[in-house]
Structures are given as structure tokens and as C-alpha cells.
Backbone as CSV, one residue per row, in Angstrom:
resi,resn,N_x,N_y,N_z,CA_x,CA_y,CA_z,C_x,C_y,C_z
1,UNK,23.918,-31.655,-78.867,25.363,-31.210,-78.963,25.536,-29.830,-79.508
2,UNK,26.222,-29.320,-78.539,26.914,-27.855,-79.295,27.935,-27.602,-80.182
3,UNK,27.635,-27.093,-81.729,28.873,-27.401,-82.290,29.399,-25.577,-82.726
4,UNK,31.024,-25.606,-81.875,31.364,-24.383,-81.752,32.755,-23.853,-82.781
5,UNK,32.402,-22.867,-83.749,33.778,-22.650,-84.369,34.579,-21.298,-83.515
6,UNK,35.724,-21.866,-83.600,36.463,-20.850,-82.644,37.413,-20.207,-83.566
7,UNK,37.767,-19.113,-83.092,38.489,-17.986,-83.939,39.368,-17.213,-82.987
8,UNK,40.948,-17.718,-82.866,41.165,-16.381,-81.632,41.948,-15.776,-82.449
9,UNK,42.958,-14.755,-82.045,43.590,-13.196,-82.656,44.565,-13.905,-83.840
10,UNK,45.002,-15.184,-83.778,45.941,-15.250,-84.637,45.554,-14.836,-85.704
11,UNK,46.626,-14.504,-86.812,46.342,-13.965,-87.767,47.688,-14.176,-88.788
12,UNK,48.531,-14.676,-88.387,50.159,-15.357,-88.996,49.977,-16.275,-89.772
13,UNK,50.886,-16.096,-91.286,50.949,-17.367,-91.787,52.012,-17.493,-92.437
14,UNK,52.582,-18.562,-92.878,53.625,-19.307,-93.005,53.660,-19.112,-94.658
15,UNK,52.316,-18.897,-95.656,52.512,-18.602,-97.120,52.002,-17.634,-97.354
16,UNK,52.304,-17.592,-98.501,52.448,-15.707,-98.998,51.000,-15.788,-100.616
17,UNK,49.936,-16.761,-100.398,49.040,-16.789,-101.294,48.725,-15.465,-101.972
18,UNK,48.539,-15.109,-103.473,48.232,-13.988,-103.645,46.506,-13.654,-103.179
19,UNK,45.531,-14.604,-103.037,43.996,-14.397,-102.943,43.996,-14.296,-101.412
20,UNK,45.334,-14.274,-100.420,44.804,-14.310,-99.008,45.384,-13.154,-98.534
21,UNK,44.823,-12.158,-97.815,45.032,-11.335,-97.074,46.016,-11.101,-95.830
22,UNK,45.535,-12.605,-95.277,46.981,-12.963,-94.308,47.867,-13.262,-94.636
23,UNK,48.263,-13.228,-96.176,49.662,-13.994,-96.364,50.749,-13.304,-96.082
24,UNK,51.403,-14.067,-95.432,53.035,-14.096,-94.946,53.119,-12.451,-93.548
25,UNK,51.633,-12.739,-93.389,51.775,-11.926,-92.169,52.520,-12.420,-91.002
26,UNK,52.758,-11.464,-90.091,53.868,-11.809,-88.835,53.038,-11.163,-87.812
27,UNK,52.650,-12.451,-86.507,52.096,-11.341,-85.375,53.374,-11.385,-84.380
28,UNK,53.044,-10.192,-83.762,54.150,-9.622,-82.770,54.480,-11.180,-81.520
29,UNK,55.495,-11.253,-80.429,55.196,-11.782,-79.818,54.029,-11.654,-78.703
30,UNK,53.571,-10.697,-78.371,52.679,-10.281,-77.450,51.264,-10.589,-77.996
31,UNK,51.302,-10.747,-79.872,49.797,-10.847,-80.173,50.264,-12.774,-79.943
32,UNK,50.849,-13.204,-80.339,51.408,-14.746,-80.530,51.078,-15.339,-78.533
33,UNK,51.489,-14.307,-77.653,50.896,-15.137,-75.997,49.340,-14.771,-75.862
34,UNK,49.103,-13.259,-76.342,47.813,-13.157,-76.294,46.712,-14.537,-76.683
35,UNK,46.972,-14.817,-78.179,46.411,-15.933,-78.534,46.526,-17.391,-77.982
36,UNK,47.666,-17.742,-77.672,47.932,-18.867,-76.660,46.976,-18.631,-75.702
37,UNK,47.162,-17.846,-74.752,45.911,-17.480,-73.318,44.480,-17.474,-73.895
38,UNK,44.200,-17.171,-74.931,42.885,-17.326,-75.510,42.253,-18.827,-75.641
39,UNK,43.139,-19.131,-76.534,43.349,-20.623,-76.708,43.289,-21.731,-75.610
40,UNK,43.617,-21.480,-74.677,43.938,-22.221,-73.368,43.119,-22.304,-72.715
41,UNK,42.350,-20.844,-73.062,41.103,-20.444,-71.698,39.889,-21.386,-72.318
42,UNK,39.949,-21.314,-73.555,38.888,-21.750,-74.421,39.041,-23.232,-74.168
43,UNK,39.957,-24.101,-74.283,40.388,-25.482,-73.905,39.790,-25.615,-72.674
44,UNK,40.262,-24.879,-71.768,39.715,-25.616,-70.398,38.396,-25.439,-70.282
45,UNK,38.224,-24.266,-71.028,36.586,-24.276,-70.793,35.490,-25.681,-71.252
46,UNK,35.882,-25.426,-72.624,35.371,-27.240,-73.454,35.556,-28.160,-72.585
47,UNK,37.033,-28.918,-71.568,37.278,-29.699,-71.289,36.237,-29.918,-69.921
48,UNK,35.499,-28.802,-69.229,35.202,-28.729,-68.078,33.389,-28.449,-68.421
49,UNK,33.130,-28.921,-70.027,31.503,-29.116,-69.586,31.126,-30.527,-69.808
50,UNK,29.908,-29.984,-69.526,29.041,-31.560,-68.900,28.338,-32.007,-69.738
51,UNK,28.340,-31.537,-70.783,27.464,-31.775,-72.184,27.698,-32.056,-73.205
52,UNK,27.593,-32.467,-74.655,28.581,-32.968,-75.648,28.984,-31.400,-76.562
53,UNK,29.957,-31.446,-76.895,30.411,-30.359,-78.157,31.639,-30.945,-78.924
54,UNK,31.425,-29.976,-80.278,32.152,-30.550,-81.338,32.708,-28.896,-81.577
55,UNK,34.027,-29.056,-82.183,34.641,-27.915,-82.408,35.770,-27.846,-83.328
56,UNK,35.513,-27.067,-84.243,36.233,-26.477,-85.256,36.945,-25.512,-85.403
57,UNK,38.285,-25.511,-85.031,39.474,-24.146,-85.270,39.198,-23.765,-86.367
58,UNK,39.050,-21.887,-87.310,39.002,-21.403,-87.871,39.979,-20.797,-87.765
59,UNK,41.165,-20.664,-87.631,42.000,-19.983,-87.667,42.195,-18.712,-88.983
60,UNK,42.357,-17.450,-88.760,42.767,-16.371,-90.126,43.944,-16.968,-90.480
61,UNK,45.088,-17.406,-89.482,46.431,-17.838,-90.222,46.584,-19.599,-90.324
62,UNK,47.727,-19.902,-89.877,47.843,-21.075,-89.873,48.252,-21.231,-88.434
63,UNK,47.507,-22.504,-87.707,47.448,-22.892,-86.533,48.418,-23.466,-85.944
64,UNK,48.541,-24.805,-87.079,49.327,-25.974,-86.444,50.645,-25.921,-86.514
65,UNK,51.028,-24.852,-87.236,52.488,-24.408,-86.745,52.951,-24.002,-85.381
66,UNK,52.126,-23.697,-84.752,51.940,-23.227,-83.300,51.893,-24.556,-82.171
67,UNK,52.719,-24.600,-81.451,52.267,-25.997,-80.542,51.130,-25.742,-79.710
68,UNK,50.590,-24.575,-79.191,49.129,-24.754,-78.694,48.173,-25.192,-79.113
69,UNK,48.220,-24.745,-80.494,46.934,-25.553,-81.483,47.528,-26.944,-81.384
70,UNK,48.219,-27.313,-81.862,48.660,-28.893,-81.880,48.034,-29.665,-80.118
71,UNK,48.668,-29.228,-79.554,48.203,-29.548,-77.774,46.685,-29.592,-77.636
72,UNK,45.837,-28.757,-78.249,44.692,-28.106,-77.867,43.778,-29.545,-78.574
73,UNK,44.075,-29.544,-79.869,43.719,-30.726,-80.671,43.782,-31.812,-80.243
74,UNK,44.986,-32.574,-79.774,45.102,-33.577,-79.068,44.658,-33.336,-77.600
75,UNK,44.344,-32.960,-77.028,43.840,-32.974,-75.502,42.469,-33.114,-75.701
76,UNK,41.928,-32.621,-76.869,40.300,-32.236,-76.294,39.947,-33.686,-77.526
77,UNK,40.700,-33.925,-78.207,39.835,-35.364,-78.851,39.940,-36.441,-77.974
78,UNK,40.859,-36.316,-76.933,40.889,-37.329,-75.574,40.138,-37.220,-74.867
79,UNK,38.884,-36.117,-74.751,37.731,-36.231,-73.769,36.155,-36.698,-74.621
80,UNK,36.021,-37.523,-73.796,34.916,-38.184,-73.831,33.542,-36.916,-74.587
81,UNK,33.137,-36.457,-74.253,32.349,-35.797,-74.123,32.068,-34.433,-75.624
82,UNK,34.187,-34.679,-76.077,34.053,-34.021,-77.215,33.854,-35.133,-78.319
83,UNK,32.654,-34.913,-79.023,32.753,-35.461,-80.237,33.433,-35.374,-81.683
84,UNK,33.898,-34.310,-81.835,34.782,-34.008,-82.809,35.401,-32.649,-82.388
85,UNK,37.035,-32.590,-83.123,37.521,-31.582,-82.984,38.206,-31.622,-83.868
86,UNK,38.336,-30.270,-85.322,38.836,-30.352,-85.934,39.362,-29.090,-86.364
87,UNK,40.215,-28.542,-87.445,40.868,-27.662,-87.669,41.047,-26.995,-89.127
88,UNK,41.048,-26.379,-89.750,41.334,-25.621,-91.260,42.647,-25.740,-90.903
89,UNK,43.644,-26.361,-92.128,44.925,-25.843,-91.973,45.753,-26.490,-93.828
90,UNK,46.776,-25.145,-93.725,47.701,-25.969,-94.637,48.684,-26.736,-94.505
91,UNK,48.782,-27.192,-93.546,49.413,-28.742,-93.212,50.916,-28.334,-93.779
92,UNK,51.179,-27.237,-93.269,53.040,-26.743,-93.552,53.370,-27.833,-91.803
93,UNK,52.904,-28.054,-91.266,53.185,-28.389,-89.957,53.896,-29.681,-89.975
94,UNK,54.515,-29.963,-89.273,55.395,-31.225,-88.799,54.017,-32.301,-88.977
95,UNK,53.998,-33.694,-88.714,52.507,-34.436,-88.207,52.415,-35.593,-87.612
96,UNK,53.806,-36.053,-87.373,53.784,-37.070,-86.306,53.700,-36.915,-85.059
97,UNK,52.694,-35.943,-84.325,52.200,-35.625,-82.888,51.050,-36.200,-83.236
98,UNK,50.398,-36.153,-83.999,48.765,-36.723,-84.823,48.754,-38.349,-84.197
99,UNK,49.840,-38.770,-83.999,49.656,-40.330,-83.345,49.136,-39.892,-81.976
100,UNK,49.005,-38.950,-81.695,48.905,-38.935,-79.717,47.099,-38.568,-80.238
101,UNK,46.680,-38.094,-80.616,45.396,-37.747,-80.734,44.419,-38.762,-81.466
102,UNK,43.385,-38.718,-80.853,42.281,-39.856,-80.802,41.748,-40.173,-81.904
103,UNK,40.441,-40.747,-82.341,39.880,-40.648,-83.804,38.794,-39.877,-84.006
104,UNK,38.918,-38.628,-82.627,37.389,-37.885,-82.903,38.459,-36.654,-83.251
105,UNK,39.986,-36.683,-83.561,40.380,-35.487,-84.539,40.315,-35.686,-85.334
106,UNK,40.464,-34.822,-86.517,40.567,-34.602,-88.308,40.651,-33.190,-88.262
107,UNK,40.904,-33.544,-89.517,41.731,-32.138,-90.322,40.999,-31.906,-91.646
108,UNK,40.845,-30.196,-91.588,40.435,-29.816,-93.248,41.610,-29.116,-94.189
109,UNK,42.088,-29.784,-94.683,43.404,-29.692,-95.457,43.342,-28.640,-96.775
110,UNK,43.735,-27.595,-96.670,44.214,-26.849,-98.280,45.590,-27.010,-99.012
111,UNK,45.423,-27.262,-99.997,46.661,-27.503,-100.651,46.254,-26.056,-101.828
112,UNK,47.799,-25.642,-101.591,48.244,-24.282,-101.721,49.404,-24.519,-102.795
113,UNK,48.748,-24.675,-104.392,49.882,-25.152,-105.527,51.423,-24.439,-105.092
114,UNK,51.144,-23.225,-105.122,52.336,-22.120,-105.131,53.242,-22.107,-104.282
115,UNK,53.089,-22.492,-103.249,53.707,-22.628,-101.510,54.130,-24.080,-101.368
116,UNK,53.624,-24.804,-101.877,54.684,-26.593,-101.350,54.748,-27.347,-102.614
117,UNK,55.911,-28.292,-102.766,56.167,-28.647,-103.625,55.350,-30.073,-103.562
118,UNK,54.776,-30.174,-104.550,53.462,-31.144,-104.781,53.702,-32.847,-104.050
119,UNK,55.301,-33.194,-104.053,55.463,-34.351,-103.778,55.491,-34.410,-102.192
120,UNK,56.053,-33.465,-101.877,55.864,-33.086,-100.365,54.431,-33.132,-99.722
121,UNK,53.239,-32.328,-100.098,52.182,-32.294,-99.843,51.762,-33.801,-99.836
122,UNK,51.741,-34.653,-101.045,51.209,-35.580,-100.968,51.738,-36.674,-100.028
123,UNK,53.085,-36.550,-99.946,53.058,-37.540,-98.745,52.943,-37.254,-97.363
124,UNK,52.190,-36.070,-97.340,52.011,-35.372,-95.730,50.463,-36.347,-95.540
125,UNK,49.976,-35.727,-96.295,48.702,-36.272,-96.574,48.505,-37.983,-96.044
126,UNK,49.236,-38.614,-97.336,49.427,-40.094,-97.362,49.804,-40.453,-95.911
127,UNK,50.352,-39.667,-95.141,50.702,-40.372,-94.172,49.919,-40.203,-92.770
128,UNK,48.844,-39.116,-92.853,48.131,-38.703,-91.940,47.489,-39.753,-90.987
129,UNK,47.391,-39.854,-90.045,46.762,-40.793,-88.871,45.208,-40.799,-88.662
130,UNK,44.639,-39.432,-89.269,43.356,-38.607,-89.049,42.356,-38.564,-89.922
131,UNK,41.022,-38.723,-89.504,39.983,-38.502,-90.985,40.418,-36.787,-90.961
132,UNK,39.990,-36.513,-92.463,40.736,-35.979,-93.549,39.917,-35.629,-94.657
133,UNK,39.491,-33.849,-94.889,39.465,-33.898,-96.674,40.554,-32.986,-97.023
134,UNK,40.551,-32.935,-98.208,41.907,-32.065,-98.636,40.927,-31.435,-100.030
135,UNK,41.414,-29.701,-100.490,40.949,-28.951,-101.090,41.723,-27.907,-101.651
136,UNK,41.348,-27.404,-102.566,42.115,-26.797,-103.743,40.966,-25.565,-104.079
137,UNK,41.300,-24.004,-103.852,40.625,-22.866,-104.292,40.429,-23.497,-105.911
138,UNK,39.628,-22.847,-106.493,39.023,-23.088,-107.894,39.404,-22.040,-108.829
139,UNK,40.949,-21.580,-108.673,41.468,-20.974,-109.744,41.807,-21.412,-110.912
140,UNK,41.705,-21.192,-112.171,41.928,-22.055,-113.046,43.230,-22.647,-113.003
141,UNK,44.187,-21.855,-112.529,45.299,-21.820,-112.501,45.931,-23.251,-111.796
142,UNK,44.744,-23.787,-111.137,45.162,-24.691,-110.081,44.590,-26.268,-110.446
143,UNK,43.995,-25.968,-111.691,42.989,-27.011,-112.293,43.880,-28.103,-112.374
144,UNK,45.274,-28.294,-112.804,45.906,-29.174,-113.153,46.502,-30.169,-112.231
145,UNK,46.447,-29.250,-110.823,47.400,-29.775,-109.835,46.123,-30.447,-108.833
146,UNK,44.677,-29.951,-109.242,43.921,-30.464,-108.329,43.350,-31.813,-109.069
147,UNK,43.301,-32.313,-110.561,43.169,-33.182,-110.975,44.462,-34.262,-110.949
148,UNK,45.735,-33.696,-110.623,46.610,-35.178,-110.395,46.370,-35.052,-108.604
149,UNK,45.882,-34.325,-107.833,45.902,-34.556,-106.448,44.586,-35.303,-106.330
150,UNK,43.778,-35.489,-107.123,42.337,-36.247,-107.202,43.015,-37.940,-107.791
151,UNK,43.795,-37.679,-108.444,43.966,-38.833,-108.945,44.655,-39.798,-108.131
152,UNK,45.966,-39.405,-107.659,46.788,-39.685,-106.915,46.397,-39.909,-105.355
153,UNK,45.279,-39.424,-104.909,44.810,-39.718,-103.338,43.618,-41.001,-103.937
154,UNK,43.337,-42.129,-102.752,42.372,-42.917,-102.802,41.168,-42.295,-102.428
155,UNK,40.493,-42.950,-103.668,38.674,-42.304,-103.689,38.257,-41.820,-102.669
156,UNK,38.009,-42.840,-101.432,37.628,-42.241,-100.237,38.533,-41.027,-99.529
157,UNK,39.101,-40.556,-100.206,39.608,-38.983,-99.964,38.876,-38.006,-100.504
158,UNK,38.189,-37.459,-99.903,37.483,-36.252,-100.340,37.983,-35.117,-100.910
159,UNK,38.052,-34.560,-101.904,38.761,-33.785,-102.765,37.874,-32.543,-102.821
160,UNK,37.858,-31.373,-102.454,36.780,-30.604,-102.516,37.876,-29.215,-103.223
161,UNK,36.645,-28.445,-103.434,37.015,-27.202,-104.436,36.276,-26.195,-104.557
162,UNK,36.793,-25.012,-103.665,36.410,-23.797,-103.227,36.289,-23.053,-104.562
163,UNK,35.086,-22.745,-104.578,35.198,-21.145,-105.591,35.545,-20.326,-105.232
164,UNK,36.312,-19.634,-106.242,37.094,-18.340,-105.997,36.509,-17.563,-105.648
165,UNK,36.884,-16.747,-104.875,35.861,-15.400,-104.531,35.910,-14.510,-105.870
166,UNK,34.608,-14.123,-105.831,34.391,-13.241,-107.078,34.640,-13.664,-108.868
167,UNK,34.828,-15.060,-108.482,34.816,-15.388,-110.206,33.626,-15.911,-110.396
168,UNK,32.908,-15.924,-112.033,32.034,-16.265,-112.255,32.381,-17.497,-113.130
169,UNK,32.083,-18.722,-113.378,32.048,-20.218,-114.045,31.426,-20.455,-114.585
170,UNK,31.488,-20.583,-116.353,30.903,-21.191,-117.144,30.493,-22.757,-116.682
171,UNK,29.193,-23.019,-117.616,28.909,-24.363,-117.218,30.109,-25.094,-117.549
172,UNK,30.796,-25.119,-118.507,32.008,-25.726,-118.811,32.789,-25.548,-117.904
173,UNK,33.231,-24.545,-117.226,34.303,-24.420,-116.336,34.001,-25.427,-114.984
174,UNK,32.190,-24.916,-114.850,32.133,-25.710,-113.620,32.146,-27.378,-113.641
175,UNK,31.834,-27.725,-114.994,31.637,-29.023,-115.233,33.473,-29.922,-114.832
176,UNK,34.160,-28.859,-115.444,36.020,-29.500,-114.955,36.023,-29.523,-113.432
177,UNK,35.658,-28.593,-112.929,35.894,-28.433,-111.364,34.778,-29.901,-110.565
178,UNK,33.814,-29.910,-111.208,32.606,-31.102,-110.543,33.238,-32.523,-110.935
179,UNK,34.236,-32.511,-112.070,34.347,-33.969,-112.122,35.639,-34.470,-111.244
180,UNK,36.424,-32.970,-110.515,37.045,-33.290,-109.429,36.125,-33.670,-108.378
181,UNK,35.358,-33.147,-107.632,34.470,-32.415,-106.799,32.833,-32.404,-107.202
182,UNK,32.368,-33.676,-106.973,31.000,-33.498,-107.649,30.135,-32.716,-106.307
183,UNK,30.490,-32.056,-105.521,29.939,-30.965,-104.570,29.968,-29.945,-105.046
184,UNK,30.614,-29.419,-105.985,31.366,-28.150,-106.563,30.121,-27.539,-106.394
185,UNK,29.023,-27.979,-107.155,27.363,-26.951,-107.238,27.540,-26.127,-105.896
186,UNK,27.282,-26.577,-104.834,27.193,-26.201,-103.782,27.696,-24.613,-103.190
187,UNK,29.319,-24.686,-103.827,29.858,-23.869,-104.202,29.950,-22.944,-105.019
188,UNK,29.796,-23.078,-106.159,29.802,-22.317,-107.440,28.863,-21.265,-107.076
189,UNK,27.635,-21.025,-106.770,27.116,-19.761,-106.495,26.827,-19.562,-104.885
190,UNK,26.923,-18.126,-104.577,26.398,-18.086,-103.154,25.067,-18.308,-102.870
191,UNK,24.839,-18.406,-101.491,22.975,-19.043,-101.474,22.519,-18.373,-100.749
192,UNK,21.193,-17.706,-101.546,20.152,-17.397,-101.119,19.895,-17.316,-99.651
193,UNK,20.343,-16.620,-98.639,20.038,-17.133,-96.941,18.776,-16.619,-96.537
194,UNK,18.209,-15.582,-96.782,17.849,-14.275,-96.115,16.531,-15.157,-95.312
195,UNK,16.209,-15.421,-94.421,14.718,-15.916,-94.084,14.431,-17.894,-93.928
196,UNK,15.969,-17.966,-94.065,15.893,-19.630,-94.226,16.207,-19.713,-93.166
197,UNK,15.481,-21.204,-92.687,16.205,-21.664,-91.244,17.660,-22.480,-90.985
198,UNK,17.987,-21.861,-89.960,19.618,-22.296,-90.015,19.971,-22.657,-88.645
199,UNK,20.894,-23.400,-88.666,21.266,-24.001,-87.402,22.266,-23.147,-86.314
200,UNK,22.539,-22.128,-87.049,23.714,-21.333,-86.327,22.647,-20.444,-85.222
201,UNK,23.328,-20.248,-84.183,22.462,-19.059,-83.365,21.678,-20.246,-82.645
202,UNK,21.367,-21.479,-82.773,20.844,-22.475,-82.310,21.790,-23.765,-81.311
203,UNK,22.084,-24.513,-82.409,23.152,-25.451,-82.174,24.740,-25.727,-82.639
204,UNK,24.744,-23.992,-83.204,25.972,-23.639,-83.918,26.084,-22.401,-82.890
205,UNK,27.651,-22.125,-82.983,27.680,-20.574,-82.496,28.990,-20.677,-82.915
206,UNK,29.817,-18.860,-83.170,31.128,-18.863,-83.154,31.799,-18.398,-82.061
207,UNK,32.820,-18.696,-82.130,33.264,-17.870,-80.819,34.685,-17.347,-80.923
208,UNK,34.696,-15.995,-80.433,36.336,-15.324,-80.866,37.413,-15.558,-79.550
209,UNK,38.250,-14.905,-79.330,39.473,-15.076,-78.520,38.639,-14.469,-76.947
210,UNK,38.250,-13.614,-76.939,37.577,-13.073,-75.629,36.280,-13.594,-74.988
211,UNK,35.977,-14.806,-76.188,34.948,-15.159,-75.630,33.260,-14.657,-76.283
212,UNK,33.148,-13.324,-76.904,32.444,-13.205,-77.665,31.687,-14.091,-77.986
213,UNK,30.238,-14.339,-78.227,29.663,-15.353,-79.441,28.401,-14.903,-80.287
214,UNK,28.878,-15.208,-80.985,27.985,-14.909,-82.547,27.272,-16.057,-83.046
215,UNK,26.024,-15.756,-83.615,25.559,-17.270,-84.529,26.678,-17.539,-85.629
216,UNK,27.315,-16.892,-85.982,28.427,-17.559,-87.487,29.402,-16.319,-87.382
217,UNK,30.499,-16.619,-87.989,31.640,-15.768,-87.897,31.156,-14.414,-88.956
218,UNK,29.906,-14.682,-89.806,29.355,-13.529,-91.051,28.476,-13.243,-90.508
219,UNK,27.995,-12.941,-89.095,26.690,-12.000,-88.709,27.182,-11.437,-87.749
220,UNK,27.536,-10.212,-87.724,27.632,-9.518,-86.386,27.108,-9.576,-85.318
221,UNK,25.446,-9.505,-85.049,25.141,-9.586,-83.769,25.649,-10.342,-82.814
222,UNK,25.649,-9.768,-81.494,26.664,-10.627,-80.530,25.189,-11.353,-79.741
223,UNK,25.593,-12.861,-79.617,24.628,-13.617,-78.515,25.127,-13.559,-77.110
224,UNK,26.407,-13.149,-76.798,26.586,-13.023,-75.213,28.037,-13.655,-75.030
225,UNK,28.239,-13.701,-74.096,29.858,-14.577,-73.524,29.415,-15.726,-73.455
226,UNK,31.087,-16.652,-73.752,30.810,-17.802,-73.273,31.092,-17.978,-71.894
227,UNK,32.314,-16.980,-71.589,32.487,-17.695,-70.418,31.527,-17.273,-69.172
228,UNK,30.895,-16.362,-69.413,29.829,-15.960,-68.245,28.559,-16.894,-68.190
229,UNK,28.490,-17.345,-69.402,27.227,-17.891,-70.070,26.170,-17.325,-70.102
230,UNK,26.127,-15.982,-70.576,25.473,-15.319,-71.070,24.831,-15.657,-72.393
231,UNK,25.217,-16.417,-73.513,24.990,-16.298,-74.508,23.794,-17.418,-74.471
232,UNK,23.867,-18.605,-73.481,22.699,-19.645,-73.285,21.214,-19.184,-73.542
233,UNK,20.698,-18.170,-72.815,19.556,-17.714,-73.058,19.353,-17.329,-74.294
234,UNK,20.114,-17.072,-75.345,19.918,-16.743,-76.994,19.789,-17.551,-77.755
235,UNK,20.076,-18.834,-77.488,20.179,-19.956,-78.405,18.699,-20.224,-78.239
236,UNK,18.581,-20.237,-80.023,17.201,-20.810,-80.127,17.188,-20.758,-81.596
237,UNK,16.176,-21.863,-82.222,16.030,-21.793,-83.859,15.926,-20.340,-84.491
238,UNK,16.771,-19.579,-85.251,16.208,-18.449,-85.734,16.520,-18.551,-87.361
239,UNK,16.143,-17.819,-87.780,16.140,-17.745,-89.833,17.812,-17.095,-89.896
240,UNK,18.336,-16.836,-90.847,19.144,-16.180,-91.636,18.895,-14.848,-91.830
241,UNK,19.475,-13.529,-91.358,19.065,-12.545,-91.378,20.193,-11.942,-92.660
242,UNK,21.104,-12.780,-93.110,21.899,-12.455,-94.246,21.468,-12.640,-95.521
243,UNK,21.711,-11.688,-96.625,21.111,-12.116,-97.884,21.660,-13.006,-98.666
244,UNK,22.861,-13.616,-98.755,23.433,-14.659,-98.945,24.120,-15.183,-98.195
245,UNK,24.786,-16.478,-98.762,26.230,-16.902,-97.584,26.869,-18.025,-98.876
246,UNK,28.153,-17.549,-98.703,29.177,-17.940,-99.982,29.937,-18.761,-99.522
247,UNK,29.909,-19.205,-97.967,31.504,-19.907,-97.432,30.516,-21.291,-96.838
248,UNK,31.358,-22.101,-97.043,31.436,-23.681,-96.804,30.642,-23.743,-95.250
249,UNK,31.933,-23.054,-94.451,31.063,-22.949,-93.092,29.859,-22.393,-92.536
250,UNK,29.575,-21.710,-93.353,28.087,-20.722,-93.099,27.109,-21.746,-93.294
251,UNK,27.222,-21.784,-94.764,26.412,-22.280,-96.076,26.033,-23.923,-95.529
252,UNK,26.958,-24.690,-94.615,26.813,-26.205,-94.367,25.726,-26.377,-93.463
253,UNK,25.547,-25.614,-92.781,24.342,-25.239,-91.394,23.116,-25.045,-91.767
254,UNK,22.658,-24.083,-93.447,21.361,-23.770,-93.741,20.679,-25.224,-93.561
255,UNK,19.333,-25.233,-93.207,18.697,-26.552,-93.365,18.226,-26.781,-94.502
256,UNK,17.812,-25.797,-95.204,17.444,-26.334,-96.743,17.894,-26.993,-97.548
257,UNK,19.180,-27.220,-97.335,20.424,-27.312,-98.269,20.771,-28.732,-97.638
258,UNK,20.432,-29.293,-96.939,20.389,-30.505,-96.202,21.380,-31.029,-96.298
259,UNK,22.667,-30.339,-96.142,24.244,-30.453,-95.886,24.504,-31.804,-95.176
260,UNK,23.439,-31.747,-93.738,24.092,-32.538,-92.398,24.289,-34.032,-93.501
261,UNK,23.124,-34.055,-94.091,22.726,-35.407,-94.566,23.630,-36.072,-95.668
262,UNK,24.120,-34.592,-95.902,25.586,-35.561,-97.279,26.692,-35.535,-96.517
263,UNK,27.205,-34.768,-95.394,28.331,-34.743,-94.686,28.060,-35.673,-93.252
264,UNK,27.241,-36.648,-93.158,26.626,-37.073,-91.921,28.324,-37.571,-91.149
265,UNK,28.470,-37.039,-90.183,29.500,-37.520,-89.452,30.802,-36.796,-89.498
266,UNK,30.874,-35.965,-90.678,31.891,-35.201,-91.003,31.586,-34.018,-91.352
267,UNK,30.786,-33.141,-90.624,30.303,-31.583,-91.043,31.611,-30.870,-90.973
268,UNK,32.446,-30.884,-89.901,33.184,-30.093,-89.199,34.406,-30.314,-90.472
269,UNK,34.884,-31.301,-90.583,36.095,-31.816,-90.961,35.832,-31.703,-92.452
270,UNK,34.662,-31.769,-93.366,34.314,-31.464,-94.622,34.259,-32.910,-95.048
271,UNK,33.962,-33.854,-94.680,33.907,-34.848,-95.192,32.535,-35.731,-95.761
272,UNK,32.254,-36.125,-96.553,30.993,-36.387,-97.189,30.784,-37.495,-96.554
273,UNK,29.253,-38.203,-96.198,28.962,-39.265,-95.791,28.978,-40.829,-96.965
274,UNK,29.176,-40.287,-98.161,29.351,-40.932,-99.228,30.534,-40.730,-99.993
275,UNK,31.682,-41.512,-101.032,32.669,-40.873,-101.777,32.067,-39.959,-102.888
């Protein structure tokens, strides 16, 4: 199976989180048309494969407020050779359309306490008909909100915590976050990755809007292009060339961490095998 992290040119978001460079960014109509065309091209490519694929959409902005991302998620989830199709989202969109998706659709949801009333967000999460995880950035100001979210969601819903970029946590602070997310230790520190075996560049690839293939979002080396097939000869097991990896969509594929065992069946949507 080939796992694909797809990121098109979309860079607009309807939220204005202080820690995000894409806050309240607006794409022009031309940029939105280009993103839609790129996604439709990718969806057509994925639909035409004769081998199993899993797909995670990782847009810079918010994809599900755009009809073409909702349509892609539904259409791809219905294809028998698509094992999983998931997307990272703030869940600001309506959710009724998810009833059209199959059980292979999934959501990786981020809660932004400064951007949405808590009860509105909670009601949306509770109504989701597809597999999902929910998480919060580990800003100290978010701690009471994260605790409330953990208390109000069922135990089987994984609530993850992403370490805030650049923040060093004391052991006492880390323990508070770990009480919400038992896997917080994986996010707390960057992982020394240089020379370690990683699935990226072998069974996992990153694809951008024009089809350029890289091993992951964080390594600039180009492996080829998706649409002319030039990426295929470059796929092989290889060590990580970066000094460290500090993002879940990267380090989850580092083989020595064993996170495929932790997230069996839920790697893309960040749902662990056990609560």
C-alpha cells in the first residue's frame, strides 16, 4: 500500500489563531480555482490506481469549507482500493455531508479555543459519523479547555496534545498534558532522526499540487512526479537525512518509534489502537 500526504496550493483559513502564519489568509479566486483543479487532478489519479492507497490531506489552510475537498473525501472513501482517506481540519464546516462518506473516511480535528464557542464545537464532534481524533495545541492558556474537552468526550475518542512550537515544558507541565494525552511524550521533544529508518520515500510519500513527489513535507529533495510516474523508481527504504523531526505527520513514520503499532489502523487520522 502507498500512503500519500497531499498538500495543494490552498493557503486560506477562516480562523485567526495567533500561532499560525495562515490565520485569516485569503486566497484569490484564481488561487482557489488552481487549488480546485489540482485536487480534482489528484483525485482522478487516485481513483484510477490498480493498487491500494491511503490518503491524508494536510492543507496549509482549512480545506473542508471548500466543496471540492468535501467531495474528494466522499468520492475517494467509496473506492474499494482506497484503504483510508483523512483530512486535517478545524471542523468549522457543516458536517451533514459526511453521511455520504463510507467508513473509510476519517477526520483529524483540531480545537482552537479562541476561535469557536466550546459548546458549538463539542456538538459537532459528538455528531461526527466517521472515525476521528480531536486535539489541542499545548499552549498553557488552552489547558483548562483541553481538560474540559477530555472530560466531555467519550473515552474512546482520542484527545491528542501537540507541543507548542518552541516551548520547553517542565516535567510538571508535561505531566499535566500527559494526563489528557498519554502519548504526549512523543510530541514533547523533537525526535533525533538522522540516519534512522523511515517509511517516507518508500511506502509513504508527500505530493504537492503539481504532482511533485518528495519523501515527506519536511525534506526538500524531489523524487519525481506523480503524474508521469517518474517517482516510482525512486521508492525504496532509506534513512532520514534530517537532524530531527518534531511533527506527528513526520515522526509517526520513523520505524524505531514503533508508532505504527500504537496507531494500528489509525495512523492517518491519529487514532491509537488502544484508548
